[in-house]
C-alpha positions as CSV (number, residue, x, y, z in Angstrom):
1,M,110.7,158.8,113.7
2,K,109.7,159.3,117.3
3,K,110.9,156.7,119.9
4,H,107.4,155.6,120.9
5,D,106.4,155.2,117.2
6,L,109.4,153.1,116.5
7,N,108.7,150.8,119.5
8,K,105.1,150.5,118.5
9,K,106.0,149.4,115.0
10,I,108.6,146.9,116.1
11,L,106.4,145.3,118.8
12,S,103.3,145.1,116.7
13,S,105.2,143.4,113.9
14,A,106.8,141.0,116.4
15,V,103.5,140.1,118.2
16,L,101.2,139.9,115.3
17,L,103.4,138.3,112.6
18,F,106.5,136.8,114.0
19,A,106.0,135.6,117.6
20,I,108.6,133.2,118.8
21,P,107.6,129.5,118.3
22,S,107.2,127.3,121.4
23,M,110.0,124.9,121.9
24,V,109.6,121.1,122.0
25,L,112.6,118.9,121.5
26,G,116.1,119.4,122.6
27,G,119.1,117.9,120.9
28,C,118.2,115.0,118.6
29,G,114.9,114.4,120.5
30,N,112.3,115.0,117.8
31,K,113.5,112.1,115.6
32,Y,111.2,109.3,114.7
33,D,112.0,105.8,113.5
34,D,108.8,104.6,111.8
35,G,110.4,101.4,110.5
36,R,110.3,102.6,106.8
37,N,113.1,103.0,104.4
38,D,111.7,106.1,102.7
39,D,112.9,109.4,104.2
40,I,110.4,112.1,105.2
41,A,110.7,114.9,102.6
42,L,111.7,118.2,103.9
43,I,109.4,121.1,103.1
44,D,111.0,124.4,102.1
45,P,109.0,127.1,103.9
46,V,107.6,130.2,102.3
47,S,109.0,132.5,105.0
48,V,109.2,136.1,106.1
49,S,112.3,137.6,107.6
50,V,112.3,139.8,110.7
51,S,115.1,141.7,112.5
52,C,113.8,141.3,116.1
53,V,111.5,139.2,118.2
54,P,110.2,139.4,121.8
55,V,111.3,137.0,124.5
56,Q,108.5,134.6,125.3
57,K,107.8,131.4,127.2
58,H,107.9,128.1,125.4
59,S,108.3,124.3,126.1
60,F,111.1,121.9,125.2
61,Y,110.7,118.1,124.8
62,D,113.4,115.6,124.5
63,E,111.5,112.5,123.3
64,K,112.0,109.6,120.9
65,A,109.3,107.5,119.2
66,L,110.3,104.0,117.9
67,F,108.2,101.9,115.5
68,A,106.9,98.8,117.2
69,I,104.6,95.9,116.6
70,C,102.7,93.5,118.8
71,S,103.8,90.0,118.2
72,P,103.2,86.6,119.9
73,S,105.9,85.1,122.1
74,V,108.0,83.2,119.6
75,T,109.7,79.7,119.9
76,E,111.9,78.8,116.9
77,C,112.2,75.0,116.3
78,S,115.3,73.4,114.8
79,F,116.3,69.9,113.6
80,Q,118.3,67.9,116.1
81,A,120.1,65.9,113.4
82,D,121.0,65.9,109.7
83,S,117.9,64.9,107.8
84,Y,116.3,64.7,104.3
85,F,113.1,66.7,103.8
86,K,110.0,64.6,103.1
87,S,106.9,66.8,103.8
88,Y,105.4,69.6,105.8
89,D,103.1,68.2,108.4
90,K,101.9,71.6,109.7
91,M,101.4,75.0,107.9
92,P,101.4,78.6,109.0
93,G,98.2,79.5,110.7
94,E,97.7,76.0,112.1
95,T,97.5,75.4,115.9
96,V,100.0,72.9,117.2
97,K,100.8,71.2,120.5
98,K,104.3,70.8,122.0
99,G,105.7,67.6,120.5
100,D,103.7,67.7,117.3
101,V,105.6,66.9,114.1
102,L,106.0,70.0,112.0
103,I,108.2,68.7,109.2
104,S,108.8,65.1,108.4
105,G,112.2,63.9,107.4
106,D,112.9,60.8,105.2
107,T,113.0,58.0,107.8
108,E,112.3,55.0,105.7
109,Q,115.5,53.1,106.9
110,L,114.8,54.0,110.5
111,D,111.1,52.9,110.1
112,E,112.4,49.5,108.8
113,K,114.8,49.2,111.8
114,I,112.0,50.1,114.2
115,K,109.7,47.5,112.6
116,S,112.4,44.9,112.8
117,Q,113.2,45.8,116.4
118,T,109.5,45.7,117.4
119,E,109.1,42.3,115.8
120,K,112.3,41.1,117.6
121,I,110.8,42.2,120.9
122,A,107.5,40.6,120.1
123,D,109.3,37.3,119.3
124,M,111.3,37.6,122.5
125,D,108.1,38.1,124.5
126,E,106.4,35.1,122.8
127,N,109.4,32.8,123.4
128,Y,109.8,34.0,127.0
129,N,106.1,33.4,127.7
130,D,106.2,29.9,126.3
131,N,109.5,29.1,128.1
132,H,108.3,30.7,131.3
133,D,105.0,28.8,131.2
134,G,107.0,25.6,130.9
135,L,109.3,26.4,133.7
136,Q,106.5,27.6,135.9
137,N,104.7,24.3,135.3
138,Q,107.9,22.3,136.1
139,Y,108.4,24.3,139.3
140,S,104.7,23.9,140.2
141,K,105.0,20.1,139.7
142,A,108.2,19.9,141.7
143,K,106.8,21.9,144.5
144,S,103.6,19.9,144.6
145,E,105.7,16.6,144.6
146,Y,107.9,17.9,147.4
147,E,104.8,19.0,149.4
148,N,103.3,15.5,149.0
149,Y,106.5,13.8,150.2
150,L,106.7,16.3,153.0
151,K,103.2,15.3,154.1
152,I,104.1,11.6,154.0
153,M,107.2,12.3,156.1
154,D,105.2,14.3,158.6
155,N,102.8,11.5,158.9
156,L,105.6,8.9,159.3
157,N,107.4,11.0,161.8
158,S,104.3,11.3,163.9
159,Q,104.1,7.5,164.0
160,K,107.8,6.8,164.2
161,P,108.7,4.7,167.4
162,D,111.5,5.5,169.6
163,E,114.9,4.3,168.5
164,S,115.2,2.2,171.7
165,D,112.1,0.3,170.7
166,P,112.9,-3.3,169.7
167,G,110.7,-3.0,166.6
168,Y,112.2,0.3,165.5
169,E,114.2,-1.1,162.6
170,Q,111.4,-3.4,161.5
171,W,109.0,-0.4,161.4
172,L,111.4,1.7,159.3
173,E,111.8,-1.1,156.8
174,K,108.0,-1.9,156.7
175,N,107.1,1.8,156.1
176,K,109.9,2.5,153.7
177,Y,111.0,5.4,155.8
178,S,114.4,5.7,154.2
179,Y,112.9,5.7,150.7
180,Y,110.4,8.4,151.5
181,D,113.0,10.5,153.3
182,G,115.3,10.3,150.3
183,Q,112.5,11.1,147.9
184,T,111.6,14.1,150.0
185,R,115.2,15.4,150.0
186,Y,115.4,14.8,146.2
187,A,112.1,16.6,145.6
188,Y,113.2,19.5,147.7
189,I,116.4,19.9,145.6
190,E,114.4,19.5,142.4
191,M,112.0,22.2,143.5
192,C,114.8,24.6,144.4
193,N,116.5,24.0,141.1
194,N,113.3,24.7,139.2
195,E,112.7,27.8,141.3
196,L,116.2,29.0,140.6
197,Q,115.9,28.3,136.9
198,L,112.6,30.2,136.8
199,K,114.0,33.2,138.7
200,E,117.2,33.3,136.5
201,T,115.0,33.1,133.4
202,E,112.8,36.0,134.6
203,E,115.8,38.1,135.5
204,L,117.6,37.4,132.2
205,Y,114.5,38.2,130.3
206,K,114.1,41.5,132.1
207,L,117.7,42.5,131.4
208,D,117.4,41.5,127.7
209,R,113.9,43.2,127.4
210,D,115.3,46.4,128.9
211,H,118.2,46.4,126.5
212,E,116.0,45.8,123.5
213,N,113.6,48.5,124.6
214,K,116.5,50.9,124.9
215,V,117.6,50.0,121.4
216,L,114.0,50.6,120.2
217,Q,113.8,53.9,122.1
218,R,117.1,55.0,120.5
219,L,115.7,54.3,117.1
220,Y,112.6,56.3,117.9
221,N,114.8,59.1,119.2
222,Q,116.8,59.0,116.0
223,K,113.6,59.2,114.0
224,R,112.4,62.1,116.1
225,S,115.6,63.9,115.6
226,K,115.2,63.7,111.9
227,Q,111.8,65.3,112.2
228,L,111.0,68.8,113.3
229,T,108.8,68.9,116.3
230,S,107.2,71.8,118.0
231,E,108.9,72.9,121.2
232,A,105.8,74.8,122.4
233,D,102.0,75.1,122.2
234,G,100.8,77.8,119.8
235,V,100.3,78.6,116.1
236,V,102.8,78.2,113.3
237,I,103.9,81.7,112.2
238,A,106.9,81.0,110.0
239,L,108.5,78.2,107.9
240,N,111.7,77.7,106.2
241,Y,110.9,76.7,102.6
242,F,113.4,73.9,101.7
243,E,113.3,74.5,97.9
244,N,117.1,74.1,97.3
245,G,117.1,70.3,97.9
246,P,115.9,67.7,100.3
247,Y,119.0,67.8,102.6
248,I,118.6,69.6,105.9
249,S,121.6,70.1,108.2
250,K,121.5,69.6,112.0
251,N,120.4,72.7,113.9
252,A,118.7,74.2,110.8
253,L,115.6,76.2,111.8
254,G,112.5,74.8,110.2
255,M,109.5,76.7,111.7
256,A,108.5,79.2,114.4
257,V,105.6,78.8,116.7
258,G,103.9,81.7,118.3
259,D,101.9,81.8,121.6
260,L,99.1,84.1,120.7
261,S,98.1,84.5,124.4
262,A,101.5,85.9,125.3
263,K,101.8,89.3,123.6
264,E,105.2,91.0,123.2
265,I,106.1,94.4,121.8
266,R,109.1,94.4,119.5
267,T,111.0,97.5,118.5
268,S,114.4,98.8,117.5
269,Y,117.3,97.9,119.9
270,I,117.4,99.9,123.1
271,S,120.4,99.5,125.3
272,Q,120.1,99.3,129.1
273,G,121.9,102.7,129.3
274,V,119.4,104.4,127.0
275,Y,116.5,102.9,128.8
276,N,117.9,103.9,132.2
277,K,118.4,107.5,131.0
278,A,114.7,107.9,130.0
279,K,112.5,109.4,132.7
280,D,109.4,107.7,131.2
281,V,108.9,104.9,128.7
282,Y,105.5,103.8,127.5
283,A,103.7,102.5,124.4
284,L,101.1,104.4,122.4
285,A,98.4,102.8,120.2
286,D,95.4,104.6,118.7
287,G,96.0,107.6,120.9
288,K,96.1,105.6,124.1
289,R,98.9,105.1,126.5
290,Y,99.9,101.7,127.7
291,E,102.4,100.8,130.4
292,V,105.2,98.5,129.3
293,E,108.0,96.5,131.0
294,F,111.5,96.4,129.3
295,H,113.2,93.0,128.9
296,P,117.0,93.9,128.8
297,M,119.7,91.7,127.5
298,N,123.3,91.3,128.6
299,N,126.3,91.9,126.4
300,Q,126.7,88.2,125.7
301,E,123.1,87.8,124.6
302,Y,123.4,90.9,122.4
303,E,126.6,89.6,120.7
304,L,125.1,86.2,120.1
305,L,121.9,87.7,118.5
306,N,123.9,90.2,116.5
307,K,126.2,87.5,115.1
308,K,123.2,85.3,114.3
309,N,120.8,87.8,112.8
310,G,122.8,91.0,112.1
311,V,120.0,93.1,113.6
312,V,118.9,93.0,117.2
313,Y,115.5,94.1,118.5
314,S,114.3,94.9,121.9
315,T,111.3,93.3,123.6
316,F,108.7,94.8,126.0
317,S,105.7,93.2,127.7
318,I,102.6,95.4,127.8
319,E,99.9,95.9,130.3
320,D,96.6,95.3,128.4
321,P,94.0,94.0,130.9
322,N,91.1,94.8,128.5
323,N,92.8,93.0,125.6
324,E,92.7,96.1,123.4
325,I,95.9,95.3,121.6
326,S,95.9,92.5,119.0
327,I,98.7,90.5,117.5
328,G,100.0,92.4,114.4
329,D,98.9,95.9,115.8
330,Y,101.2,98.9,115.2
331,L,102.4,100.9,118.2
332,V,105.2,103.3,119.1
333,I,107.5,103.0,122.0
334,V,108.0,106.4,123.5
335,L,111.2,107.3,125.4
336,V,110.9,110.6,127.3
337,N,114.3,111.8,128.3
338,D,113.4,115.3,129.4
339,V,110.4,117.8,129.4
340,T,110.9,121.5,130.1
341,K,107.7,123.6,129.8
342,D,107.0,127.3,129.8
343,V,110.5,128.6,129.9
344,L,111.9,131.8,128.3
345,S,113.5,131.3,124.9
346,V,114.8,133.1,121.9
347,P,115.7,132.1,118.3
348,K,119.2,130.5,118.2
349,S,120.1,133.0,115.5
350,A,119.7,135.8,118.1
351,V,122.5,134.4,120.3
352,G,126.2,135.2,119.7
353,K,129.2,134.0,121.6
354,D,132.7,135.4,122.4
355,A,135.3,134.8,125.0
356,S,133.1,136.2,127.8
357,G,130.2,133.9,127.0
358,E,126.8,134.1,125.1
359,F,125.1,137.3,124.4
360,V,122.2,139.0,122.6
361,Y,121.4,142.5,121.4
362,V,118.4,143.8,123.3
363,F,116.4,146.7,121.7
364,E,116.0,149.4,124.3
365,N,116.0,153.2,124.2
366,D,115.8,153.2,120.3
367,S,119.0,151.2,120.0
368,Y,120.5,147.8,120.5
369,T,122.5,147.0,123.6
370,E,124.7,144.0,124.0
371,R,123.8,141.8,127.0
372,Y,125.3,138.5,128.2
373,I,122.9,135.7,129.0
374,R,123.0,132.2,130.3
375,T,121.3,129.5,128.2
376,G,119.9,126.0,128.6
377,H,118.0,123.6,126.3
378,S,118.2,124.2,122.6
379,D,116.9,122.5,119.4
380,G,117.0,123.3,115.7
381,A,115.7,126.8,116.0
382,F,115.4,128.0,119.6
383,I,117.3,128.2,122.8
384,E,116.3,128.5,126.4
385,V,117.2,131.6,128.4
386,L,118.1,130.9,132.0
387,S,119.1,134.4,133.0
388,G,119.8,137.8,131.5
389,L,116.4,138.5,129.8
390,E,112.9,139.2,130.9
391,E,109.7,138.1,129.2
392,G,108.5,140.8,126.7
393,E,112.0,142.2,126.0
394,T,112.9,142.4,122.3
395,V,116.1,141.0,120.8
396,K,117.8,141.4,117.5
397,C,117.9,138.3,115.2
398,D,117.8,137.0,111.7
399,Y,114.6,135.0,112.0
400,K,112.3,133.3,109.4
401,M,108.9,131.9,110.0
402,K,106.6,130.1,107.7
403,G,103.3,131.9,106.9
404,G,100.5,131.9,104.4
405,A,96.8,132.1,103.7
406,T,96.0,128.3,103.8
407,E,94.5,127.4,107.1
408,H,93.6,124.1,108.7
409,V,92.0,123.3,112.0
410,L,93.7,120.3,113.7
411,K,91.5,117.3,114.5
412,K,91.9,113.7,115.3
413,G,91.9,111.0,112.7
414,T,93.8,108.0,111.4
415,V,97.2,107.7,109.9
416,S,98.1,104.6,107.9
417,N,100.4,103.3,105.3
418,S,99.5,101.2,102.3
419,F,101.0,98.0,101.0
420,S,100.7,97.0,97.4
421,E,102.3,94.1,95.6
422,N,101.6,91.2,93.2
423,G,100.9,87.8,94.8
424,Y,100.9,84.3,93.5
425,L,99.4,80.9,94.5
426,F,101.8,78.9,96.5
427,Y,101.5,75.2,97.6
428,P,104.4,74.3,99.9
429,S,103.0,70.8,100.6
430,Q,102.1,68.3,97.9
431,K,101.0,64.7,97.6
432,N,102.6,62.6,94.9
433,V,100.2,60.4,92.9
434,E,102.5,57.5,91.9
435,N,102.1,54.5,89.7
436,P,101.2,51.7,92.2
437,V,102.0,48.8,89.9
438,Q,104.8,46.6,91.2
439,Y,104.3,43.5,89.1
440,G,104.3,44.0,85.3
441,V,104.9,46.8,82.9
442,T,102.6,49.9,83.0
443,Y,101.8,51.7,79.7
444,F,100.2,55.2,79.7
445,D,97.0,55.7,77.8
446,E,95.3,59.0,78.7
447,L,95.6,61.8,81.2
448,C,92.1,62.6,82.7
449,V,92.8,65.8,84.7
450,G,94.3,69.2,84.0
451,R,96.7,71.4,85.9
452,Y,95.1,73.4,88.7
453,E,91.9,71.3,88.4
454,T,90.2,70.4,91.7
455,V,89.9,66.6,92.2
456,E,88.2,64.4,94.7
457,K,89.6,61.4,96.5
458,G,89.1,58.3,94.2
459,Q,88.8,60.4,91.0
460,T,90.5,59.0,87.9
461,I,93.8,60.7,87.3
462,A,95.1,58.7,84.3
463,K,94.1,55.6,82.2
464,V,96.7,52.9,81.8
465,H,97.1,49.3,80.9
466,V,99.4,46.7,82.4
467,V,101.2,43.9,80.7
468,S,101.7,41.3,83.4
469,D,104.2,38.5,83.8
470,S,101.9,35.5,83.4
471,I,104.8,33.0,84.0
472,E,105.6,34.6,87.4
473,I,101.9,34.5,88.3
474,E,101.7,30.8,87.5
475,R,104.9,30.1,89.4
476,T,103.5,31.9,92.5
477,A,100.2,30.0,92.2
478,R,102.1,26.6,92.2
479,Q,104.2,27.7,95.2
480,L,100.9,28.5,97.0
481,Q,99.5,25.1,96.1
482,R,102.5,23.3,97.5
483,L,102.4,25.4,100.6
484,D,98.7,24.3,101.2
485,E,99.8,20.7,100.9
486,R,102.6,21.2,103.5
487,I,100.1,22.8,105.9
488,A,97.7,19.9,105.5
489,S,100.5,17.5,106.2
490,A,101.6,19.4,109.3
491,E,98.1,19.6,110.6
492,A,97.8,15.8,110.1
493,D,101.0,15.2,112.1
494,Y,99.7,17.4,114.9
495,K,96.4,15.4,115.1
496,K,98.3,12.1,115.1
497,S,100.7,13.2,117.8
498,K,97.9,14.6,120.0
499,D,95.9,11.3,119.6
500,S,98.9,9.3,120.6
501,G,99.3,11.3,123.8
502,A,102.3,13.4,122.9
503,D,103.5,15.8,125.6
504,E,102.6,19.5,125.7
505,Y,106.0,20.7,124.4
506,T,105.9,18.5,121.3
507,L,102.4,19.7,120.5
508,K,103.5,23.4,120.9
509,D,106.5,22.9,118.5
510,L,104.2,21.2,115.9
511,Q,101.7,24.1,116.2
512,K,104.4,26.7,115.8
513,N,105.4,25.0,112.5
514,I,101.8,25.1,111.3
515,D,101.5,28.9,112.3
516,R,104.8,29.6,110.4
517,L,103.6,27.9,107.3
518,K,100.2,29.7,107.4
519,E,102.0,33.0,107.7
520,Q,104.0,32.2,104.6
521,R,100.8,31.3,102.9
522,N,99.2,34.6,103.8
523,E,102.2,36.5,102.4
524,L,102.2,34.5,99.2
525,N,98.4,35.0,98.9
526,K,98.9,38.7,99.2
527,T,101.7,38.7,96.6
528,L,99.5,36.7,94.1
529,S,96.6,39.0,94.9
530,D,98.8,42.1,94.2
531,M,100.0,40.5,90.9
532,K,96.4,39.9,89.7
533,S,95.3,43.3,90.9
534,D,98.2,45.0,89.1
535,A,97.4,43.0,85.9
536,N,93.9,44.3,86.0
537,L,94.7,48.0,86.7
538,K,93.1,50.3,84.2
539,E,93.0,53.6,86.1
540,I,95.3,55.5,88.5
541,K,93.1,57.3,91.1
542,A,93.6,60.3,93.4
543,P,94.5,59.1,96.9
544,V,93.4,62.5,98.4
545,S,91.2,65.5,97.5
546,G,92.9,68.7,96.4
547,I,94.2,70.7,93.4
548,V,96.4,69.2,90.7
549,T,99.5,71.5,90.8
550,D,102.0,69.5,88.8
551,I,101.9,66.9,86.0
552,T,104.4,64.6,84.5
553,W,103.7,64.6,80.8
554,Y,103.5,61.2,79.1
555,N,102.5,60.3,75.6
556,A,100.2,57.4,74.8
557,G,102.2,54.2,74.9
558,D,105.0,55.5,77.2
559,I,106.1,53.2,80.0
560,I,105.5,54.5,83.6
561,N,108.0,53.1,86.0
562,A,106.9,51.6,89.3
563,G,106.6,54.4,91.9
564,A,106.9,57.2,89.2
565,T,105.0,60.4,89.9
566,V,102.1,61.0,87.5
567,V,100.7,64.2,89.1
568,K,101.0,66.1,92.3
569,I,98.0,67.1,94.3
570,S,98.0,69.9,96.9
571,D,95.5,70.2,99.7
572,E,93.5,73.4,99.3
573,S,93.9,74.0,103.0
574,S,97.7,74.3,102.5
575,C,97.5,76.8,99.7
576,F,98.6,80.4,100.3
577,I,99.1,83.6,98.4
578,V,102.8,84.4,98.6
579,V,103.8,88.1,98.3
580,Q,107.2,89.7,98.4
581,D,107.7,91.8,101.5
582,K,111.5,92.6,101.8
583,D,110.9,95.5,104.1
584,G,108.9,93.5,106.5
585,K,105.8,95.7,106.4
586,L,103.3,92.9,106.9
587,S,102.8,91.1,110.3
588,Y,100.9,88.1,111.5
589,G,97.2,89.0,111.9
590,N,97.1,91.8,109.2
591,T,94.2,91.7,106.8
592,A,95.0,91.8,103.1
593,N,92.8,92.6,100.2
594,V,93.2,90.2,97.2
595,S,91.9,91.0,93.7
596,Y,91.7,88.4,90.9
597,K,89.8,87.5,87.8
598,D,87.6,84.4,87.6
599,T,87.5,82.0,84.6
600,T,85.1,84.4,82.8
601,G,87.5,87.3,83.2
602,A,85.3,89.1,85.7
603,Q,87.1,91.1,88.4
604,K,86.7,89.8,91.9
605,A,88.0,90.6,95.3
606,T,88.4,88.8,98.6
607,T,90.2,89.2,101.9
608,G,92.8,87.0,103.6
609,T,94.9,87.0,106.7
610,V,98.6,87.2,107.0
611,V,99.8,84.1,108.8
612,T,103.5,84.7,108.9
613,A,105.3,86.8,111.4
614,N,107.0,90.1,110.9
615,P,110.8,89.7,110.3
616,M,111.4,91.8,113.4
617,V,110.5,88.7,115.6
618,L,112.4,86.1,113.6
619,S,116.0,84.9,113.2
620,E,117.7,85.6,109.9
621,E,117.4,82.0,108.8
622,L,113.6,82.2,108.9
623,K,113.3,85.6,107.1
624,M,112.1,84.6,103.7
625,G,111.5,88.1,102.4
626,Y,107.9,86.9,101.6
627,A,104.7,86.9,103.5
628,L,102.0,84.2,103.3
629,I,98.3,85.1,103.2
630,K,95.6,82.5,104.0
631,L,92.4,82.5,102.0
632,D,89.1,80.6,102.1
633,P,89.6,77.2,100.4
634,E,86.7,77.8,98.0
635,V,88.2,81.0,96.8
636,V,91.6,79.3,96.4
637,A,89.9,76.6,94.2
638,E,88.3,79.4,92.0
639,M,91.6,81.3,91.8
640,A,93.5,78.0,90.9
641,L,91.3,77.5,87.8
642,T,92.6,80.8,86.4
643,N,96.1,79.2,86.4
644,Q,95.1,76.4,84.0
645,N,96.8,78.2,81.0
646,S,99.9,79.1,82.9
647,Y,102.0,76.2,81.7
648,G,102.7,74.8,85.1
649,M,104.3,77.9,86.6
650,W,102.7,78.6,89.9
651,N,104.0,82.2,89.8
652,V,102.7,83.1,86.3
653,Q,99.2,84.2,87.4
654,R,99.4,87.4,89.4
655,F,96.9,88.6,92.0
656,G,96.8,92.1,93.3
657,I,97.5,92.4,97.0
658,T,96.8,95.5,99.0
659,A,96.8,96.1,102.7
660,T,96.4,99.0,105.1
661,I,99.2,98.8,107.6
662,R,100.5,100.6,110.6
663,D,97.2,102.2,111.5
664,M,97.4,104.8,114.2
665,D,93.8,105.9,115.1
666,D,92.5,108.7,117.3
667,V,95.6,111.0,117.0
668,V,95.9,114.6,116.1
669,L,96.8,115.0,112.4
670,V,98.9,117.7,110.8
671,P,99.0,118.2,107.0
672,R,102.5,117.5,105.7
673,A,102.4,120.7,103.6
674,A,102.2,122.8,106.9
675,V,105.3,121.3,108.4
676,T,108.9,122.6,108.3
677,E,111.8,120.5,109.4
678,I,114.8,122.3,111.0
679,S,117.7,120.2,112.3
680,G,115.4,117.2,113.0
681,T,112.6,119.2,114.7
682,S,109.2,119.6,113.2
683,Y,107.5,123.1,113.2
684,V,104.2,124.5,112.1
685,T,102.8,128.0,112.1
686,V,99.9,128.3,114.6
687,K,97.3,131.0,114.3
688,D,95.9,132.0,117.7
689,E,92.4,133.2,118.3
690,N,93.5,136.8,118.3
691,G,94.9,136.3,114.8
692,S,98.6,136.4,115.8
693,L,101.0,133.8,114.3
694,R,103.6,131.8,116.1
695,M,105.9,129.0,115.0
696,V,105.4,125.9,117.2
697,S,107.4,122.7,117.3
698,F,105.9,119.3,117.9
699,V,107.0,115.7,118.3
700,A,105.9,113.6,115.3
701,G,104.9,110.0,116.2
702,G,104.8,109.0,112.5
703,S,103.4,109.9,109.2
704,D,101.8,108.8,106.0
705,S,101.8,110.4,102.6
706,S,99.5,113.2,103.7
707,Y,99.8,113.7,107.4
708,Y,102.0,113.6,110.4
709,W,100.5,112.5,113.7
710,V,101.3,114.3,116.9
711,L,102.9,112.7,119.8
712,E,103.2,115.9,121.8
713,G,103.3,119.7,121.3
714,L,100.0,120.3,119.4
715,E,96.3,119.9,120.3
716,E,93.1,119.3,118.6
717,G,91.3,122.5,117.6
718,Q,94.4,124.6,117.0
719,T,94.7,126.3,113.6
720,V,97.8,126.0,111.5
721,C,98.5,128.0,108.3
722,W,100.9,127.8,105.4
723,E,101.3,129.3,102.0
């Protein structure tokens, strides 16, 4: 074969079929963490081998894309003391203020102490006021008497003759000067003593009142410490479900509150060194770039978080002046370490190495000549040539490129992943409907509601009859009669004393006795009224509206103990769909589709909102492995009716839950079938307008089951092909 024919054949083959791919990522750059556990399947290419390729210009990218979500700023709230769980006061999705009670502990004993201390202070105030009024009156009288004597003495002194006057002694005796002078001095001492006693009483009262107030405040603080209170304004985004018993230890996390106005971006942990190495860091959402600010943590913070949670995440704030990013949105954090564009490169398989350095075999003069070169960036398939080769020269290599007849024009679209699980009705907060009878024996007659039935406040729950203690009722009635007689006698004594001119203090003591007896009468009246009311009880009624979620089964004639729970009623507004989400795919704000059957068996569908945060933003203690979905109360009521034949198990009736998650819109899409993975770099075969083929690498931002989306390296309108 002639030389020019051989060259023509080699060059035409290389240019038209096996042109060198453009280079994108160096090292481990084209690796993507999309937050999923499933690995991206490698696609074995249908390839064609060639023995030589031309040296061409290509680009290298060293970039990394990390899965990220937009979350609210999170404040986790913990108990300040050991406690016993009583009830949830707030639920996920509810707006709260700093200081609001989120979870109530059992504080009955403290409540009694607070009541007793409050009454003690009230009695102290009453006694002080009575005593103070008396002392004030005494002081006022003593002061008035002193002032009167002082006026008399002033008048006498103005008329008093000179001591040398012969009638001086007679004047003194006639006007009782010595008497009035002594009375004035005595009145002054009495006034001072009363003033001192009044002042001491006021000061002692203030000291005692301050002490008792501090005792009361300590009791309130103790009660507060046994309740979980919100440490910030915001929305409840997580709760710790205390299903293993009522005891809650000190420092246990109970709920998390999110500030929806303060958006944060959470992603996999990035060290300060990795961040500093990057030449550019930004967020990408729906094909648009957003500037971000990194929030680094020191080693101590990292160690504490790692010990506490096992996994540490990094936080960024985002510049979003137009509020285009919503809580729960999916983004990627892009770290750009290096970008090298339009540099000469050859397939890595074309480069050899010996003691003198790296070399290639260059085709020239109908034969291959060894030539040493200097190289730079490299990735899975290609390496940059810094010197030793010129563009257009041909080198020997063992090179394969994917090719085929299937073609696809790249265009922009949406990549998303799907979530599908079974969900169940979940009522974390319930109201016990208890037997209210305290006096007598209650017998069960009939249950008037069914499980998962919607009831209204005041609706009959169960029919009962009560056998009362008639002897105890009669005894209480007699005590009340005798108490009325004592009150009448005490009022007669008061009237008699008042008519006889008794002093104010005696009358006050008599009135206090009357008030005490009347208070006893009120309490006894209430007791007798409760006895008669209990004796006449025929029905136990619902104290609140809601859904009957649990029933204590009684047979007709069974005794119901005082305070025993008959049914449990859950507020429809505190009902959720709970769905398992171990991988943390759902985030606060996501929309979920819920399918269910109504009581006729007809298939229905509705939508709900995820009201629990992604585990990425929570401490390990608050990671339930489940997500809660909030639905319209009317839908919940309809769904609850389908559970009536579920034998009391809230998790028997399943509901289909699907959601579209991790949407990335307005990005260039590449069919997965067109992609080849080589050492962590993604490649496709691009068909140019002139019909030539070349293998091009690109940076994948993420993927779904059908497509990769392009972070960098490919553009809309390019044509890719595969077999």
